[in-house]
N, C-alpha and C positions, 0 to 999 in steps of 0.2 A: 287878050293875053292868054297864052297857054297856061292852064292852071298848074301844070307841073313845074313851072318856073316861079310860082308864087312862094317866096321864102321869107323868113324873118332872120335878121342878123342876130347872132349870139355874141355875148360879151367877150368871147375868146377869139373872135375873128372868123369862126365858122358860121354856117347858116343852116336853117332847118325848114323843110317844107311845112307850110301852115296847116295842111290837111294830112292826117295820118290814118293808117289802118291798124286797128287793134286786133291782136291774134289770140286773145283768151278764148278758148273753145266753149261755146254755149253748152249748157247741160244737155245730156242725152245725144250729143253729137260726137261721133268717134274722132279721136285725135287725128286720124289720117285726113280728116276734112281740112285740117289746117294747111296741108300741102296744096290741096285743090283750091281752097279759098285764097291763099296768098298769091298763087299764080293768077287767079281771076282778078284779084285786086290790082296787081301790077298791070295786067292787060287793060283794066278799066282806067288806069292812069295814076294810081297811087304810087308814090315814090318814097313815102315815109312809112316804115313798118315798125310797129311798137310791139315788143314781146318782153319776156321775163323768164327767169329760172322757174318761178312759181307755176307758170302756165304749162310747163312740161311738153312744149311743142317745138323746141328750137331745132331739133333734127329735121322735122317736117318743113318748118319755115325756111331753114337754111337751104334745104334741097330745092324748094320752090324758087328762091332767089337765084341760086346757082343755075337752075335750068333756064330761067329767063335771061340770065347773062349768056349762057351757052347758045340759046336760039337767036341771040342778037336783039332781043326786045329792049334790053337795058345794058348799061355798063355798070360795074361795081360802084363807080363814083356817082351814078344817078340815084342810087338807093341810099336812103338815110335810115339806118337800122339802130334801134334802141333795145338794150337789155337792162336788167335790174339785179342789184345785189340783195338777196334775201337776208332777213335779219339773223339767221343762224350763221352767216358768214361775216358778221360785223367785226370780229377780231381782226386787227390790222394784218396779221400774217395770213389770213384766209381770203382777203379781198381779191388779190390778183389770181389766186387759185380758182375762185369762183368764176371770174371773168374768163380764165383760160378754159374752164369746163364748158362754158357757153360757146366760146370760139371753136372748141373741138367738136361740139354738137353741130354747130352751124357750118363748119368747114370754111370759115372765113378768117382773114388775117387780122381784122380789126372790127370794132363796132364804132358807129358814129357817135353814140351817146350811151353812157353807163350811169345809171341812177342808183342811189341808195333807196330801196323800195319803201321802207318804213323806218322811222327814227326810233325803233324799239328793239334793241339788240336782244336776241334769244340765244339760249345755249346751243352750241354746235352739236351736230349729230345727224342721223339719218332722217329724223322726224321733221316734217315741215313746221308743225306746231308742237314743239317739245313740251311734254307734260310729265309730272311725276305720277306715282301709282294712285294718288288721290285725285288726279285730273287737274292739278294746279300747274299753271303756266310756269315754265322754267326760264326766268329772265337771265340775262347776262349783264354784268356790270362792265360795259365798255364805254369809254368816252367817245362820243360820235366825232369829235375833232380828230381823234386818232384814226378812226375809220376814214375820215375825209382825207387825211394825209396819205393813206394807202391808195385812195381813189386818185389823188394827184399823181402818185407814182405810176399808176396804170396809164394815165394820160401821157406822162413823160416817156414811158416805154413804147408809146405808139400803139398800144392795144385798144385804147379808146380815144377818139378824136376830141370829144367833149365829155364833161362830167357834170352831173346835177343831182337833184334830190326829188323825192316823191313823198307826198303825204306829210310834209313838214308844215308846222304852223309858224307864225311870225317869230315867236320866241326862239324856236329851234333853228330857223334860218339865220337869225341874228347871232346865235351862238357860233355858227360856221363863219359868218361874215366878220365877226370880231375876233376870230382865232388869231393869236400871235403867229406871225410867220406864214400867214395865208398866201399861197402861190396863185391859186385859181379860185375865183368865185364860182358857185354853182351857176350854170348857164340857164337852168330852168327849175321850176318846181311843178311836178305833175300831180294834180289833185282832182278829186271829183268836182265837177263844175257843170251846171246846167241851169235853165231858168228857175227851177225850184231851189237851187243852191248856187247863187250867182257869184259868190266869193268876191264881192266888190271891194271889200277892205283889203283882203289878201292880194287881190290884183293890183290895187293902188300901191301897196307896199312893195310888191315885186317890181312894178314899173319904176318906182323911185330908186331901186337898187340895180336896175338894168338886168333883171332876171325875168325870163319869159315864163308866163303861166301856161301850162299845157293842161287841157281839159280831158279827163276820162269820164265815162258815164254821161257823155254830153247829150245822149238821147234818152237818158233816164235808166240806163243799164239794161242788161239782158234779163233782169228779174230772176237771178239764180235763186232757187228755193233755199239753198244752203246759206246764202248770205243776206238775202233781201226779204224784208217783211212783206208778205204777199198781200197784206191789206193796204199797203201804201198806194197812193194814187198813181196811175199810169201817166207819165209826163206827156207822151204824144197824143193822149186823149184829151188834153186840156182844151177847153172851148176857145180860149184866147188864141192859142197856137193854131187851132182849127180855122178860126175866122181869118187870121192873117194868111194862112195857107191858101184859102179861097181868094183873098184879096190879091195876092201875088201870083196866083196860079202855080203854086208849088206845094210840096208835101209839108206836113208839120215837122218832119225830121229836118228838111232843108231849112226851114225857118229857124229851128233850134241851132243848127250848125252855123248858119249865116250870122246869127246874133253873136256868137263867140268870135268869129273872124273880125267883125266890125268893132269889137271891143279890144282887139289886139291880142286875143287868146289863140294859141295853136290848138286845134281841135282834133281829137281822135274819133273816128266813126267806126263802129264795130257792127258789121253785118256779114254773115257768111252766105247771104243770098245774092246771086249775081245781079239780078235786076236792081236791088237796093244799092249795091256798090256803084253801079253805073249811074244811079240817081244821085248818090251822095257827092260824086265829083261834079255835079251840075251846080254846086253851091256858089261857084264863081260867076254864074250867069245872071245874077240880079243883085239888087241892093235894097236894104230896108231903110225906110225914112227915119229921121231922128225921132220923130213922134212915136213911131212903132217900136223903136229900140227902147224908149222910155216905158212903153206899155209892157214890154217883155220884162224890163227891170222890175216892174210892179208885181210880177208873179213870184218873186223871191219869197220863200217861206222857211228858209234854212232847213230844208228837208234833205237829209243825207241818206241815200239808199244803201251805201256801202260803208257802214260805220265801224267795221272791223271790231265788233263787240267782243269777239273771242280774244282780243288783245287789250280789252278795256281795263284789266287789272294792272297792266304794265305801268310803272312809274313815269314812263316817257310817252304814254298814250297822247296823241296829238290833238284829238278832237274835243277835249274838254275846254280848251281855250276858245275865246270868241272867234279868233281867226289866227 
């Protein structure tokens, strides 16, 4: 089966390719690389492109998508594009404005998926992380259910085909699901997920509500110095993944990606290296045994590489709950 056709049905009638390409630019890589890398990813076979206001690459990514449409490689409907609402735009009146800013940068008419990036509203303004003169985080008191209503309006306006959330815990998901007058459930919850943080309880909960779990950091993250504890173990150096890679004649990265697909998780692979992009799309060429899936389950150590500690003071910080 052509991997480009492997999609998962969403609860709103749309569908999403199960393998995605992440566009957050690695440290010390110029933003212009996002243009080159996105083109290479589309050439390699990726049809699901994940980005965000936060990444500050939407002009480059949009140009890459449009150039691949112009040269006949893909049609717009072949591409599944995701962007995200940053917390400083959580006020309902700012939600559509944020999406329109992304669409303007992308020069596209719509996005396929629009996510609330974090369930932690921050004060609006020019700062990505707004702080006062003492360095204290400036929270915003916005009811996320009101933010969600504004997301629903973006869907109804045709600016986003589907809407969902990211970095929500079970309690925060239930708050949206139990909202009076809910029109559309989140189609997905995008969270950090890999063999060291397998999110099994959150995955089971999401499946029970017909919400797709989307995994970022699936290969253990790019180890950004700004965000990641450099003393944390390197996932792809894990001896168990190494042994399974030898057994299946694959790379440890492919073992980690395949693990997610077999659990019913949509997985984002992030590499700006062409050889690795071409390798990552080979994830559909083999299958892990049930026994080996259980072995990888056993690697879980609840290790979060991207804990967003800079937001830990926020009353809605999602990672204090068990799941």
